[in-house]
N, C-alpha and C positions, 0 to 999 in steps of 0.2 A: 504494501499499499504505499510506504513512504517513497518507494521508488517512482511510483506513478505521480506522487504529489510532486516530487522534486523535478520530474520532466516537464510537468505542467508549469511549474514555475519558472523554470529555463526558458521555456516556450513563450511564456507571458513576458519575462523580461526583455526576450530577444525582440517580439513585438513592439514593446514599448518604446524600445531604443531605437528601432527602425522608424517607428512612428514620429518620436520626436525629431530625429535627425532629417527626415522628410519634410517635415512642417517648416523647420530652420531653413534648410535649403530652398523650398519653394518660395517662402517670403523674400529669401536674400535674391534669388533670381528674378522676382518681380521687380523688386527695387533697382538691381543692377540693369535690368531691360528698360525702366523707365529713364534711369540716368543716360544709359547708352542712347537712346532714342534722343534725348534732350541733347547730348553732346553732338550727335550726328547733325541735328536741325542747326546748332550753333556752330558747326564746323570744327568742332575741337577732335579730331580725328584721333590723337593720341589717347584722349580720356576715353573715347568712345572703344579703342581697342582694349585699354585696361579692363574698362566694365565687361567686355565679351571674355576676356580671359578670366575674370571673377565668376561669369556664368559658367564657363567650362569647368573652373574649379569645383564649384557647387556639383556639377554633375559627377564629378569623381568623388566627392564626399558622398554622393548618394549610392554611388556603386560601391564603396567601402562599408557604408552602412549595411548594405543589402549582403554583403559578403560576409559581414560580423553576424548578422542574424542567421543567415544560412550556416554558417560554422557552428554557432551556438546549438542549432537544430540538429546538426550532425554529431556533435559532442554528447548531446543529451541522449539520441538515440543510441550511439556506440556505449556510452555508459549504462543504459538500461539493459541492452542486450547483453553486456559483460555480468552485470548484477543477476539477471535472470540465469545466464548459463552457469553461474556459481551456485545458485539456489537450487537449479536441476541437478549440479554434480553431488552437491550434499544430500539430496534426497536420494538420488540413486545409492550413495555410499550408505547411507542409514537404512535404506531397503535392503542392500546387500548384508550389512550387519544383521538385521533381523533374520532374514533367511538363513544366514550362518546359524544362528542362535537356535532356530527352531529345527534345523537338522542335527544339532549335536545331543 
């Protein structure tokens, strides 16, 4: 039961992390796009290029957040699988021990 609770908490934390980062990135992109558009209108091409780089950086941030969330899910699944395998192994050893005692 604790394994499934831990798995749920990890998944929940990963989703909350991705949600928070994506909201920040989208807000940043909106502001940078507005600034970039204004810089283009005002013929400030260097500032517009910097804003465009900022927009690209937020895309990279979103990709990194997605990778972290995916990795957390994969680690959670691997941990749960390992724990379940250990439990199955322990049950098999206990069953074998009981069978040996009955046979003696």
